[in-house]
KEFILO-708104 format. One record per residue: y negated, x, z of N, C-alpha, C, CB in turn; residue in three letters. Coordinates in steps of 0.1 Angstrom, whole numbers, plus 5000, padded with zeros to 4 digits. Glycine has a CB too. Layout:
<recs>
YXZYXZYXZYXZALA...
</recs>
This chain:
<recs>
042008282529040808352525041108502522039708342537MET040708542510041008682506040008772513040908702491THR040208902512039309002519038008992512039909142517ASP037908972499036608962492035808842496036808962477TYR036508732498035808612502035308622517036808482502GLU036108682525035708712539034508802540036908772547ALA034508902531033408992531032108922527033709112522TYR032208832518031008762513030508662523031308702500ASP031408602531031008492539030808532554032108382539LYS031608622559031508652573030508762575032908702578ILE029608742584028608842588027708882576029208962595PHE027408792567026708832555025308882558026608712546SER024708852569023308892572023309032578022708802582LYS024409092580024409232586024609332575025609242596TYR024109462577024309562567025809612567023409682570PRO026109692557027509742555028009832567027609822542ASP027109902573027409982585026609932597027210132582VAL027209902608026509852619026609932632026909702622VAL025709912641025809982654026609912664024310002659SER026909972675027609912686026909782690027810002698ILE025609782691024809672695025009552685023309702696LYS025009582673025209482662026709422664025009542648ASP027609512666029009462667029209372679030009582668VAL028509412690028609322702028009182699027909392714SER027009182691026409052688027308972678025009072681LYS027909042669028808982659030008922666029209092648MET030508992676031808942682031508862695032609062685LEU030308862699029908782711030508852724030508642710GLY030508982723031009062735029809142741032109162730LEU030109192753029109282759029309422753029309292774GLY028309502756028309642750029509722756026909712754ILE029809702768030909782774032209742768031009752789ARG032409612765033709572759033709622745033809412759ASN032609622738032609682724032909822724031209652718THR032309902733032710042734034210062737031910112745TYR034709972745036209982749037009952737036509872760GLN036609862728037409842716037509962707036809722707LEU036310042707036310162699037210272706034810212698VAL037010282719037810372727039310352726037410372742ALA039710222725041110182724041710202710041310042729ASP040810222700041210242687041410112679042510312686GLY040910002685041009872679039909852668040909752689LYS038809922669037809932659037610082656036409862664LEU037710122644037510252640036010282637038310292627HIS035510392642034110412641033810542634033510422655SER032510562630032010682624031010742634031410652610LEU030910872636029910932644028810982634030511042653ASN027710932636026610962627025311002635026310852616CYS025011122635023811172642023811122657022511122635CYS024911152663025111112678025110962680024111182686LYS025310882670025410742671026710692666024310672663LYS027310592673028610542668028310422659029410492681ILE028810432647028610332637029910282632027810392625MET030010152629031210082625030910012611031709992636ILE031810022602031709952590031909802592032610002579THR031209722584031309572585032709532581030309502576LYS033309602572034709572568035609592580035109662556VAL035409692588036209712600036109592610035909842606GLU034909542611034709432621035409302615033209412623VAL035209282602035909162596037409172597035409152581ILE037909292594039409312596039809282610039809452592ASN039109332620039409302634039409152637038409372643TYR038409082632038308932634039508862628037008882629VAL039808902615040908832608042308862615040908882594LEU042408992620043609022627043808952640043609182630GLN042708932647042808852660043108702657041408862667CYS042508652646042808512642044308502638041908472631ALA044808592631046208592627047108602639046508702617GLN046808682648047608692660047608562668047208812669GLN046508502669046308372676047108262669044908332677ARG047208262656047908162649049408192650047508172634ASP049808312652051308342653051908302666051508492651ASP051008282676051508242689051908092690050508262700LYS
</recs>
């Protein structure tokens, strides 16, 4: 699957920039674990008006990277 195909198919109902709450829903994680991914640098974020925002592309890249690591094992 190319990056363009992934972008069109994965999380298509979400906007291009999402909140921590949205990311936690997208990944099936709790809020604390999602904040930890940002703190650990696994998800790059944008600070916008005292809100942490993450691009959908970043979330998709994280999911694809995790899938690739799992396949490599």
